[in-house]
DSSP file (Angstrom, degrees, kcal/mol; ACC not computed):
  #  RESIDUE AA STRUCTURE BP1 BP2  ACC     N-H-->O    O-->H-N    N-H-->O    O-->H-N    TCO  KAPPA ALPHA  PHI   PSI    X-CA   Y-CA   Z-CA
    1    1 A M     >        0   0    0      0, 0.0     4,-2.2     0, 0.0     5,-0.2   0.000 360.0 360.0 360.0 -38.0   26.0  190.8   76.3
    2    2 A K  H  >  +     0   0    0      1,-0.2     4,-2.0     2,-0.2     5,-0.1   0.914 360.0  45.9 -62.7 -44.6   29.1  192.6   74.9
    3    3 A Y  H  > S+     0   0    0      1,-0.2     4,-2.7     2,-0.2     5,-0.2   0.859 109.5  55.9 -67.7 -35.4   30.6  193.0   78.4
    4    4 A F  H  > S+     0   0    0      2,-0.2     4,-2.5     1,-0.2    -2,-0.2   0.930 109.2  45.8 -62.2 -45.5   29.8  189.4   79.2
    5    5 A L  H  X S+     0   0    0     -4,-2.2     4,-2.3     2,-0.2    -2,-0.2   0.895 113.5  49.0 -65.6 -40.8   31.7  188.1   76.2
    6    6 A I  H  X S+     0   0    0     -4,-2.0     4,-2.4     2,-0.2    -2,-0.2   0.931 113.7  46.1 -64.7 -45.8   34.7  190.3   76.9
    7    7 A N  H  X S+     0   0    0     -4,-2.7     4,-2.5     2,-0.2    -2,-0.2   0.904 112.7  50.1 -64.7 -41.1   34.9  189.3   80.5
    8    8 A T  H  X S+     0   0    0     -4,-2.5     4,-2.4    -5,-0.2    -2,-0.2   0.920 112.1  47.6 -63.0 -44.3   34.5  185.6   79.7
    9    9 A L  H  X S+     0   0    0     -4,-2.3     4,-2.3     2,-0.2    -2,-0.2   0.909 111.9  50.8 -63.1 -42.8   37.3  185.9   77.1
   10   10 A F  H  X S+     0   0    0     -4,-2.4     4,-2.0     2,-0.2     5,-0.2   0.923 111.9  46.6 -61.1 -46.5   39.5  187.7   79.5
   11   11 A V  H  X S+     0   0    0     -4,-2.5     4,-2.1     1,-0.2     5,-0.2   0.914 112.9  49.4 -63.9 -44.2   39.0  185.1   82.3
   12   12 A L  H  X S+     0   0    0     -4,-2.4     4,-1.2     1,-0.2    -1,-0.2   0.900 111.1  49.4 -62.9 -42.1   39.6  182.2   79.9
   13   13 A L  H  < S+     0   0    0     -4,-2.3     4,-0.3     1,-0.2    -1,-0.2   0.920 117.4  38.6 -65.2 -44.1   42.8  183.7   78.5
   14   14 A F  H >< S+     0   0    0     -4,-2.0     3,-0.5     1,-0.2     4,-0.3   0.756 111.4  55.9 -84.1 -23.6   44.4  184.4   81.9
   15   15 A S  H >< S+     0   0    0     -4,-2.1     3,-0.8    -5,-0.2    -1,-0.2   0.773  99.7  62.1 -76.8 -23.3   43.2  181.3   83.7
   16   16 A A  T 3< S+     0   0    0     -4,-1.2    -1,-0.2     1,-0.2    -2,-0.2   0.678  94.0  65.1 -72.2 -16.5   44.9  179.2   81.1
   17   17 A C  T <  S+     0   0    0     -3,-0.5     2,-0.3    -4,-0.3    -1,-0.2   0.656  89.1  78.3 -81.3 -15.9   48.3  180.7   82.0
   18   18 A S    <   -     0   0    0     -3,-0.8     2,-0.5    -4,-0.3     0, 0.0  -0.725  66.5-152.9 -97.1 145.9   48.3  179.2   85.5
   19   19 A Y        +     0   0    0     -2,-0.3     2,-0.4     5,-0.0    -3,-0.1  -0.969  20.6 167.4-118.5 123.7   49.1  175.6   86.2
   20   20 A Q        +     0   0    0     -2,-0.5     2,-0.2     5,-0.0    -2,-0.0  -0.992   2.8 165.5-135.1 144.3   47.7  173.9   89.3
   21   21 A N    >   -     0   0    0     -2,-0.4     3,-1.4     0, 0.0     4,-0.4  -0.736  57.8 -74.0-138.6-169.4   47.5  170.3   90.3
   22   22 A A  T 3  S+     0   0    0      1,-0.3     3,-0.2    -2,-0.2     4,-0.1   0.726 129.9  47.9 -64.8 -20.8   46.8  168.3   93.5
   23   23 A F  T >  S+     0   0    0      1,-0.2     3,-1.2     2,-0.1     5,-0.4   0.430  81.1  98.2 -99.7   0.1   50.2  169.3   95.0
   24   24 A T  T <  S+     0   0    0     -3,-1.4    -1,-0.2     1,-0.3    -2,-0.1   0.868  84.8  46.7 -58.6 -41.0   50.0  173.1   94.2
   25   25 A K  T 3  S+     0   0    0     -4,-0.4     2,-0.3    -3,-0.2    -1,-0.3   0.561 102.6  78.4 -81.7  -8.0   48.9  174.1   97.7
   26   26 A F  S <  S-     0   0    0     -3,-1.2     2,-1.3    -4,-0.1    -3,-0.0  -0.721  83.0-125.1-100.2 152.5   51.5  171.9   99.5
   27   27 A N        +     0   0    0     -2,-0.3     2,-0.4     2,-0.0    -3,-0.1  -0.654  58.1 145.9 -93.8  77.9   55.1  172.8   99.9
   28   28 A M        -     0   0    0     -2,-1.3     2,-0.1    -5,-0.4    -2,-0.0  -0.898  46.4-127.2-120.0 144.1   56.5  169.6   98.3
   29   29 A S     >  -     0   0    0     -2,-0.4     4,-2.0     1,-0.1     5,-0.1  -0.357  34.8-106.2 -76.3 167.8   59.6  168.9   96.2
   30   30 A S  H  > S+     0   0    0      1,-0.2     4,-2.1     2,-0.2     5,-0.1   0.849 122.8  55.3 -65.1 -32.5   59.2  167.2   92.9
   31   31 A E  H  > S+     0   0    0      2,-0.2     4,-2.1     1,-0.2    -1,-0.2   0.915 107.6  48.3 -64.9 -43.1   60.7  164.0   94.5
   32   32 A E  H  > S+     0   0    0      1,-0.2     4,-2.5     2,-0.2    -2,-0.2   0.868 109.7  53.2 -64.9 -36.8   58.0  164.1   97.2
   33   33 A E  H  X S+     0   0    0     -4,-2.0     4,-2.3     2,-0.2    -1,-0.2   0.910 108.5  49.9 -63.8 -42.2   55.3  164.5   94.6
   34   34 A L  H  X S+     0   0    0     -4,-2.1     4,-1.7     2,-0.2    -2,-0.2   0.913 111.6  48.3 -61.8 -43.2   56.6  161.5   92.7
   35   35 A I  H  < S+     0   0    0     -4,-2.1    -2,-0.2     1,-0.2    -1,-0.2   0.926 112.5  48.0 -64.3 -44.8   56.6  159.4   95.9
   36   36 A A  H >< S+     0   0    0     -4,-2.5     3,-1.1     1,-0.2    -1,-0.2   0.878 110.9  51.9 -63.8 -37.4   53.1  160.5   96.8
   37   37 A T  H 3< S+     0   0    0     -4,-2.3    -1,-0.2     1,-0.2    -2,-0.2   0.828 113.3  44.3 -67.0 -32.3   51.9  159.7   93.3
   38   38 A N  T 3< S+     0   0    0     -4,-1.7    20,-2.4    -5,-0.2     2,-0.4   0.093  97.2  94.7-102.5  21.6   53.4  156.2   93.4
   39   39 A S  E <   +A   57   0A   0     -3,-1.1     2,-0.3    18,-0.2    18,-0.2  -0.911  46.6 173.2-113.7 141.1   52.1  155.3   96.9
   40   40 A Q  E     -A   56   0A   0     16,-2.5    16,-2.9    -2,-0.4     2,-0.3  -0.981  12.3-156.3-143.6 155.8   48.9  153.5   97.7
   41   41 A S  E     -A   55   0A   0     -2,-0.3     2,-0.3    14,-0.2    14,-0.2  -0.912   8.1-176.8-130.8 157.4   47.3  152.1  100.9
   42   42 A S  E     -A   54   0A   0     12,-2.5    12,-3.0    -2,-0.3     2,-0.3  -0.992  25.1-121.9-152.0 146.2   44.8  149.4  101.6
   43   43 A K  E     -A   53   0A   0     -2,-0.3   101,-0.7    10,-0.2     2,-0.6  -0.634  22.6-135.8 -81.6 147.9   43.0  148.0  104.6
   44   44 A I  E     -AB  52 143A   0      8,-2.9     7,-3.2    -2,-0.3     8,-1.2  -0.941  36.2-176.6-105.0 116.2   43.4  144.3  105.3
   45   45 A E  E     -AB  50 142A   0     97,-1.1    97,-0.7    -2,-0.6     2,-0.2  -0.840  23.2-179.0-123.7 150.4   40.0  143.0  106.2
   46   46 A T  E >   -A   49   0A   0      3,-2.5     3,-1.1    -2,-0.3    95,-0.1  -0.660  55.2 -85.8-122.5-174.7   38.2  139.8  107.2
   47   47 A K  T 3  S+     0   0    0      1,-0.2     3,-0.1    -2,-0.2    94,-0.0   0.816 128.9  54.9 -62.2 -29.3   34.6  139.2  107.9
   48   48 A N  T 3  S-     0   0    0      1,-0.3     2,-0.3     0, 0.0    -1,-0.2   0.506 120.3 -92.6 -86.0  -5.2   35.1  140.4  111.4
   49   49 A G  E <   -A   46   0A   0     -3,-1.1    -3,-2.5     0, 0.0     2,-0.3  -0.847  68.6 -14.4 129.9-165.9   36.6  143.8  110.4
   50   50 A V  E     +A   45   0A   0     -2,-0.3    -5,-0.2    -5,-0.2     3,-0.1  -0.592  45.7 171.0 -79.5 129.1   39.9  145.5  109.7
   51   51 A I  E     -     0   0A   0     -7,-3.2    29,-2.9    -2,-0.3    30,-0.4   0.435  61.8 -13.5-116.5  -3.7   43.0  143.5  111.0
   52   52 A G  E     -AC  44  79A   0     -8,-1.2    -8,-2.9    27,-0.2     2,-0.4  -0.992  56.6-113.5-178.0 178.6   45.7  145.6  109.4
   53   53 A I  E     -AC  43  78A   0     25,-2.3    25,-2.6    -2,-0.3     2,-0.4  -0.997  17.0-158.5-136.2 138.3   47.0  148.2  107.0
   54   54 A L  E     -AC  42  77A   0    -12,-3.0   -12,-2.5    -2,-0.4     2,-0.4  -0.965   7.7-176.1-117.1 131.2   49.2  147.9  103.9
   55   55 A N  E     -AC  41  76A   0     21,-2.6    21,-2.6    -2,-0.4     2,-0.4  -0.996   8.5-177.5-124.0 132.8   51.2  150.8  102.4
   56   56 A A  E     -AC  40  75A   0    -16,-2.9   -16,-2.5    -2,-0.4     2,-0.5  -0.991  14.1-165.0-135.2 140.5   53.1  150.3   99.1
   57   57 A V  E     -AC  39  74A   0     17,-2.2    17,-2.2    -2,-0.4     2,-1.0  -0.992  20.0-139.0-121.9 125.5   55.4  152.5   97.1
   58   58 A Y  E >   - C   0  73A   0    -20,-2.4     3,-0.7    -2,-0.5     4,-0.3  -0.748  21.6-171.1 -83.0 104.2   56.3  151.5   93.5
   59   59 A I  G >>  +     0   0    0     13,-1.6     4,-2.2    -2,-1.0     3,-1.9   0.792  69.7  74.0 -73.7 -30.7   60.0  152.5   93.6
   60   60 A N  G 34 S+     0   0    0     12,-0.8    -1,-0.2     1,-0.3    13,-0.1   0.828  97.8  49.1 -55.8 -34.1   60.8  152.1   89.9
   61   61 A N  G <4 S+     0   0    0     -3,-0.7    -1,-0.3     1,-0.2    -2,-0.2   0.609 118.3  39.6 -80.1 -10.6   58.9  155.3   89.0
   62   62 A T  T <4 S+     0   0    0     -3,-1.9     2,-0.4    -4,-0.3    -2,-0.2   0.674 115.1  42.5-111.9 -22.4   60.6  157.3   91.7
   63   63 A D    ><  -     0   0    0     -4,-2.2     3,-1.3     1,-0.1    -1,-0.3  -0.975  60.0-154.1-135.5 119.0   64.3  156.2   91.7
   64   64 A R  G >  S+     0   0    0     -2,-0.4     3,-1.4     1,-0.3     4,-0.3   0.653  89.9  74.3 -68.7 -16.4   66.3  155.6   88.5
   65   65 A I  G 3  S+     0   0    0      1,-0.3     3,-0.3     2,-0.1    -1,-0.3   0.876 101.6  43.2 -60.7 -35.5   68.6  153.1   90.3
   66   66 A Y  G <  S+     0   0    0     -3,-1.3    -1,-0.3    -7,-0.2     6,-0.2   0.056  87.3 109.5 -96.1  24.2   65.7  150.6   90.2
   67   67 A F  S <  S+     0   0    0     -3,-1.4    -1,-0.2     1,-0.1    -2,-0.1   0.909  80.6  17.2 -76.4 -44.9   64.7  151.3   86.7
   68   68 A D  S    S+     0   0    0     -3,-0.3    -1,-0.1    -4,-0.3    -2,-0.1   0.803 107.9  62.5-104.7 -31.6   65.6  148.3   84.5
   69   69 A K  S    S-     0   0    0      1,-0.1    58,-0.4    57,-0.0     2,-0.2   0.967 108.3 -29.8 -71.5 -58.8   66.3  145.1   86.4
   70   70 A E  S    S-     0   0    0     -4,-0.2     2,-0.5    56,-0.1    56,-0.2  -0.804  70.3 -79.2-146.0-178.1   63.1  144.2   88.2
   71   71 A E  E     - D   0 125A   0     54,-2.4    54,-2.5    -2,-0.2     2,-0.4  -0.855  48.1-163.6 -94.0 125.9   60.0  145.7   89.7
   72   72 A Y  E     - D   0 124A   0     -2,-0.5   -13,-1.6    -6,-0.2   -12,-0.8  -0.914  10.5-178.2-117.4 138.7   60.7  147.1   93.2
   73   73 A F  E     -CD  58 123A   0     50,-2.1    50,-2.7    -2,-0.4     2,-0.6  -0.991  19.8-149.0-131.7 140.5   58.3  148.0   96.0
   74   74 A L  E     -CD  57 122A   0    -17,-2.2   -17,-2.2    -2,-0.4     2,-0.4  -0.961  30.6-174.1-104.5 122.4   58.8  149.4   99.4
   75   75 A V  E     -CD  56 121A   0     46,-2.8    46,-2.8    -2,-0.6     2,-0.4  -0.934  19.4-166.8-125.4 138.4   56.0  148.1  101.6
   76   76 A S  E     -CD  55 120A   0    -21,-2.6   -21,-2.6    -2,-0.4     2,-0.4  -0.986  11.9-170.2-120.7 139.0   54.9  148.7  105.2
   77   77 A V  E     -CD  54 119A   0     42,-2.6    42,-2.7    -2,-0.4     2,-0.5  -0.992   9.9-170.5-131.3 130.6   52.5  146.4  106.9
   78   78 A Y  E     -C   53   0A   0    -25,-2.6   -25,-2.3    -2,-0.4     2,-0.4  -0.990  10.7-179.8-116.9 126.6   50.7  146.8  110.3
   79   79 A M  E     -C   52   0A   0     -2,-0.5   -27,-0.2    38,-0.4    -2,-0.0  -0.986  29.8-141.8-124.0 135.9   48.8  143.8  111.6
   80   80 A K  S    S+     0   0    0    -29,-2.9     2,-0.8    -2,-0.4    -1,-0.1   0.914 102.1  49.8 -58.9 -42.5   46.9  143.8  114.9
   81   81 A N  S >  S-     0   0    0    -30,-0.4     3,-1.8     1,-0.1    -1,-0.2  -0.880  77.8-159.9 -98.6 108.4   48.1  140.2  115.5
   82   82 A E  T 3  S+     0   0    0     -2,-0.8    -1,-0.1     1,-0.3    -2,-0.1   0.707  86.5  63.2 -62.8 -20.7   51.9  140.3  114.9
   83   83 A D  T 3  S+     0   0    0      2,-0.1    -1,-0.3    -3,-0.1    -3,-0.0   0.454  73.4 123.6 -85.9  -0.6   52.1  136.6  114.4
   84   84 A E    <   -     0   0    0     -3,-1.8     2,-0.4     1,-0.1    -5,-0.0  -0.340  54.5-142.0 -60.8 138.5   49.9  136.7  111.2
   85   85 A E        +     0   0    0     -2,-0.0     2,-0.3     2,-0.0    -2,-0.1  -0.861  31.3 155.4-104.0 140.8   51.6  135.2  108.2
   86   86 A Y        -     0   0    0     -2,-0.4     2,-0.3    52,-0.1    52,-0.2  -0.955  22.6-154.9-154.2 166.3   51.1  136.7  104.8
   87   87 A S  E     -E  137   0A   0     50,-2.3    50,-2.8    -2,-0.3     2,-0.3  -0.863  16.4-122.1-140.0 175.7   52.7  137.0  101.4
   88   88 A F  E     -E  136   0A   0     -2,-0.3     2,-0.3    48,-0.2    48,-0.2  -0.894  18.8-169.4-123.9 151.4   52.7  139.4   98.5
   89   89 A K  E     -E  135   0A   0     46,-2.3    46,-2.2    -2,-0.3     2,-0.5  -0.998  11.1-161.2-140.0 145.7   51.9  139.0   94.8
   90   90 A L  E >  S-EF 134  93A   0      3,-2.2     3,-1.5    -2,-0.3    44,-0.2  -0.983  88.1 -16.7-124.4 117.3   52.4  141.2   91.8
   91   91 A N  T 3  S-     0   0    0     42,-2.9    -1,-0.1    -2,-0.5    43,-0.1   0.900 128.4 -56.5  50.9  44.4   50.1  140.2   88.9
   92   92 A N  T 3  S+     0   0    0     41,-0.4     2,-0.4     1,-0.2    -1,-0.3   0.633 113.0 123.4  63.9  18.3   49.6  136.9   90.6
   93   93 A Q  B <   -F   90   0A   0     -3,-1.5    -3,-2.2    33,-0.1    -1,-0.2  -0.888  62.9-121.6-110.0 140.0   53.4  136.2   90.7
   94   94 A E        -     0   0    0     -2,-0.4    32,-0.4    -5,-0.2    -5,-0.2  -0.406  39.6 -96.8 -70.6 152.9   55.4  135.5   93.9
   95   95 A P        -     0   0    0      0, 0.0    30,-0.3     0, 0.0     3,-0.2  -0.376  16.3-139.4 -70.1 151.3   58.3  137.9   94.6
   96   96 A L  S    S+     0   0    0     28,-2.7     2,-0.3     1,-0.3    29,-0.2   0.855  89.2   8.5 -72.9 -37.0   61.8  137.0   93.6
   97   97 A E  E     -G  124   0A   0     27,-1.5    27,-2.1     2,-0.0     2,-0.5  -0.996  58.2-165.1-148.1 139.6   63.1  138.4   97.0
   98   98 A V  E     -G  123   0A   0     -2,-0.3     2,-0.6    25,-0.2    25,-0.2  -0.980  13.6-175.8-124.3 116.2   61.5  139.7  100.2
   99   99 A K  E     -G  122   0A   0     23,-2.6    23,-2.4    -2,-0.5     2,-0.4  -0.945  16.1-145.9-117.3 114.7   63.9  141.6  102.4
  100  100 A E  E     -G  121   0A   0     -2,-0.6     2,-0.6    21,-0.2    21,-0.3  -0.639  16.2-138.6 -78.1 132.3   62.6  142.8  105.8
  101  101 A L  E     +G  120   0A   0     19,-3.1    19,-0.6    -2,-0.4     3,-0.2  -0.820  28.0 171.8 -95.6 120.2   64.1  146.1  106.8
  102  102 A H  S    S+     0   0    0     -2,-0.6     2,-0.5     1,-0.3    -1,-0.2   0.675  79.5  40.9 -95.7 -22.6   65.1  146.4  110.4
  103  103 A D        -     0   0    0      1,-0.1     3,-0.4    17,-0.1    -1,-0.3  -0.973  63.5-177.8-126.6 115.0   66.8  149.8  109.9
  104  104 A V    >   +     0   0    0     -2,-0.5     3,-1.6     1,-0.2     7,-0.2   0.244  51.5 109.6 -98.8  13.2   64.9  152.2  107.6
  105  105 A K  G >  S+     0   0    0      1,-0.3     3,-1.1     2,-0.2    -1,-0.2   0.834  75.2  58.3 -58.3 -33.3   67.5  155.0  107.7
  106  106 A E  G 3  S+     0   0    0     -3,-0.4    -1,-0.3     1,-0.3     3,-0.2   0.718 108.4  46.9 -67.5 -21.0   68.4  154.3  104.1
  107  107 A F  G X>  +     0   0    0     -3,-1.6     4,-2.5     1,-0.2     3,-1.1  -0.076  67.6 126.1-114.9  32.6   64.8  154.9  103.0
  108  108 A T  T <4  +     0   0    0     -3,-1.1    -1,-0.2     1,-0.3    -2,-0.1   0.725  69.2  63.8 -67.5 -19.9   64.0  158.1  104.8
  109  109 A T  T 34 S+     0   0    0     -3,-0.2    -1,-0.3     1,-0.2     3,-0.2   0.825 115.0  32.5 -69.3 -28.5   62.9  159.8  101.6
  110  110 A Y  T <4 S+     0   0    0     -3,-1.1     2,-0.7     1,-0.2    -2,-0.2   0.785 122.7  46.8 -94.1 -33.6   60.1  157.2  101.4
  111  111 A I     <  +     0   0    0     -4,-2.5    -1,-0.2    -7,-0.2    -4,-0.1  -0.871  60.9 171.5-115.7  96.9   59.4  156.7  105.1
  112  112 A K  S    S+     0   0    0     -2,-0.7    -1,-0.2     1,-0.3    -2,-0.1   0.918  78.6  21.1 -73.2 -44.5   59.1  160.1  106.8
  113  113 A N  S    S-     0   0    0      2,-0.0    -1,-0.3     0, 0.0    -5,-0.0  -0.750  80.2-157.2-128.1  83.7   57.9  158.9  110.2
  114  114 A P        -     0   0    0      0, 0.0     2,-0.4     0, 0.0    -3,-0.0  -0.333   9.3-146.9 -63.5 142.0   58.8  155.2  110.8
  115  115 A K    >   -     0   0    0      1,-0.1     3,-1.4    -2,-0.0    -2,-0.0  -0.907  11.9-138.9-113.4 137.6   56.6  153.5  113.3
  116  116 A E  T 3  S+     0   0    0     -2,-0.4    -1,-0.1     1,-0.3     0, 0.0   0.696 101.4  58.6 -69.3 -18.2   57.9  150.7  115.6
  117  117 A W  T 3  S+     0   0    0      2,-0.1   -38,-0.4   -39,-0.0     2,-0.3   0.492  93.7  81.4 -91.3  -2.8   54.6  148.7  115.2
  118  118 A E  S <  S-     0   0    0     -3,-1.4     2,-0.4   -40,-0.1   -40,-0.2  -0.744  70.7-139.2-100.3 151.4   55.0  148.4  111.4
  119  119 A K  E     -D   77   0A   0    -42,-2.7   -42,-2.6    -2,-0.3     2,-0.4  -0.905  17.5-152.4-105.9 139.0   57.1  146.0  109.4
  120  120 A Y  E     +DG  76 101A   0    -19,-0.6   -19,-3.1    -2,-0.4     2,-0.3  -0.900  14.9 179.8-116.1 140.5   58.9  147.3  106.4
  121  121 A Y  E     -DG  75 100A   0    -46,-2.8   -46,-2.8    -2,-0.4     2,-0.5  -0.975  25.0-147.2-137.6 148.6   60.0  145.3  103.3
  122  122 A I  E     -DG  74  99A   0    -23,-2.4   -23,-2.6    -2,-0.3     2,-0.4  -0.989  28.2-168.9-109.1 125.4   61.7  145.7  100.0
  123  123 A L  E     -DG  73  98A   0    -50,-2.7   -50,-2.1    -2,-0.5     2,-0.4  -0.918   9.8-163.4-116.9 140.2   60.2  143.4   97.5
  124  124 A S  E     -DG  72  97A   0    -27,-2.1   -28,-2.7    -2,-0.4   -27,-1.5  -0.985  10.2-177.1-123.0 138.2   61.5  142.6   94.0
  125  125 A F  E     -D   71   0A   0    -54,-2.5   -54,-2.4    -2,-0.4     3,-0.1  -0.866  36.6 -87.5-126.6 159.4   59.5  141.0   91.3
  126  126 A K        -     0   0    0    -32,-0.4   -56,-0.1    -2,-0.3   -33,-0.1  -0.356  64.4 -80.7 -61.2 145.9   60.2  139.8   87.8
  127  127 A K        -     0   0    0    -58,-0.4     2,-0.2   -59,-0.1    -1,-0.1  -0.187  62.1-173.1 -49.5 140.3   59.8  142.5   85.1
  128  128 A S        -     0   0    0      1,-0.2     4,-0.1    -3,-0.1    -1,-0.1  -0.698  23.6 -77.8-133.6-179.2   56.1  142.9   84.3
  129  129 A S        -     0   0    0      2,-0.3    -1,-0.2    -2,-0.2    21,-0.0   0.035  57.1 -86.3 -71.5-175.9   53.7  144.6   81.9
  130  130 A K  S    S+     0   0    0     19,-0.1    20,-1.5    21,-0.0     2,-0.5   0.824 113.7  68.5 -63.4 -33.2   52.6  148.3   82.1
  131  131 A K  E     - H   0 149A   0     18,-0.2     2,-0.5    16,-0.0    -2,-0.3  -0.800  68.3-168.7 -95.5 124.9   49.8  147.4   84.5
  132  132 A L  E     - H   0 148A   0     16,-2.6    16,-3.0    -2,-0.5     2,-0.6  -0.958   6.0-169.3-118.5 118.6   50.9  146.3   88.0
  133  133 A D  E     - H   0 147A   0     -2,-0.5   -42,-2.9    14,-0.2   -41,-0.4  -0.925  11.7-171.3-109.7 110.5   48.4  144.7   90.4
  134  134 A F  E     +EH  90 146A   0     12,-3.0    12,-3.1    -2,-0.6     2,-0.3  -0.826   9.9 166.5-107.0 138.3   49.9  144.4   93.9
  135  135 A I  E     -E   89   0A   0    -46,-2.2   -46,-2.3    -2,-0.4     2,-0.5  -0.998  33.7-135.0-150.9 148.3   48.2  142.5   96.7
  136  136 A L  E     -E   88   0A   0     -2,-0.3     7,-2.1     8,-0.3     2,-0.3  -0.916  37.0-168.6 -99.0 130.1   48.9  141.1  100.2
  137  137 A V  E     +EI  87 142A   0    -50,-2.8   -50,-2.3    -2,-0.5     2,-0.3  -0.897  21.4 154.6-128.0 152.9   47.4  137.6  100.5
  138  138 A N        -     0   0    0      3,-1.4     3,-0.1    -2,-0.3   -52,-0.1  -0.926  54.0 -94.0-157.4 173.2   46.7  135.0  103.2
  139  139 A K  S    S+     0   0    0     -2,-0.3    -1,-0.1     1,-0.2   -53,-0.1   0.901 120.4  30.4 -62.8 -42.9   44.3  132.1  103.5
  140  140 A G  S    S+     0   0    0      1,-0.1     2,-0.3    -3,-0.1    -1,-0.2   0.536 125.7  16.9 -98.9  -6.3   41.6  134.0  105.4
  141  141 A Y        -     0   0    0     -3,-0.1    -3,-1.4   -95,-0.1     2,-0.3  -0.981  52.1-162.9-158.2 163.7   42.0  137.5  104.1
  142  142 A D  E     -BI  45 137A   0    -97,-0.7   -97,-1.1    -2,-0.3    -5,-0.2  -0.950  23.8-120.7-141.7 160.7   43.4  139.8  101.3
  143  143 A S  E     -B   44   0A   0     -7,-2.1   -99,-0.2    -2,-0.3     2,-0.1  -0.530  47.5 -86.4 -87.7 170.4   44.1  143.4  101.0
  144  144 A S        -     0   0    0   -101,-0.7     2,-0.4    -2,-0.2    -8,-0.3  -0.431  54.8 -94.5 -68.1 155.2   42.4  145.4   98.2
  145  145 A I        -     0   0    0    -10,-0.1     2,-0.6    -2,-0.1   -10,-0.2  -0.598  35.1-146.2 -74.7 129.9   44.3  145.2   94.9
  146  146 A L  E     -H  134   0A   0    -12,-3.1   -12,-3.0    -2,-0.4     2,-0.6  -0.882  11.4-151.0 -97.8 122.7   46.6  148.2   94.5
  147  147 A H  E     +H  133   0A   0     -2,-0.6     2,-0.3   -14,-0.2   -14,-0.2  -0.842  17.5 179.2-100.1 122.0   46.9  149.2   90.8
  148  148 A F  E     -H  132   0A   0    -16,-3.0   -16,-2.6    -2,-0.6     2,-0.4  -0.878  14.2-149.4-118.5 153.2   50.2  150.9   89.7
  149  149 A Q  E     -H  131   0A   0     -2,-0.3     2,-0.2   -18,-0.2   -18,-0.2  -0.956  15.1-128.5-120.9 141.2   51.2  152.2   86.3
  150  150 A K              0   0    0    -20,-1.5   -20,-0.0    -2,-0.4   -89,-0.0  -0.577 360.0 360.0 -81.6 150.1   54.7  152.3   84.9
  151  151 A Y              0   0    0     -2,-0.2    -1,-0.1     0, 0.0   -21,-0.0   0.393 360.0 360.0 -95.8 360.0   56.0  155.5   83.4
């Protein structure tokens, strides 16, 4: 019993000195960790199955340029049918501006491997509360709600 207590105390003391998180085993910079933490994806589904994919990055938490004015998102959308029309909402509010990106070179820190079949957008929304609920909407389908938190 005496050795068990000594060994347990020894393990507890020395394991508390190490810090590990979900990114410890990856070779990522702190900037890449921030981007991964503030990125979310969702399938776009109908009754018949998956028709697309939505990826969103909440830029305000990753880049101080976008800190005070509005809420900014970098979004990529893939739709099986390229002619599908859709819009975006943040906390049930329409965006102030939707800018489609035809050249993503400026955003290579966020988009590592751009794909020609995806559409990329920068969206700006009116300043909002701490809880941000982002969604892609259309008449016949929606994406899942992506929940983001402000820092």
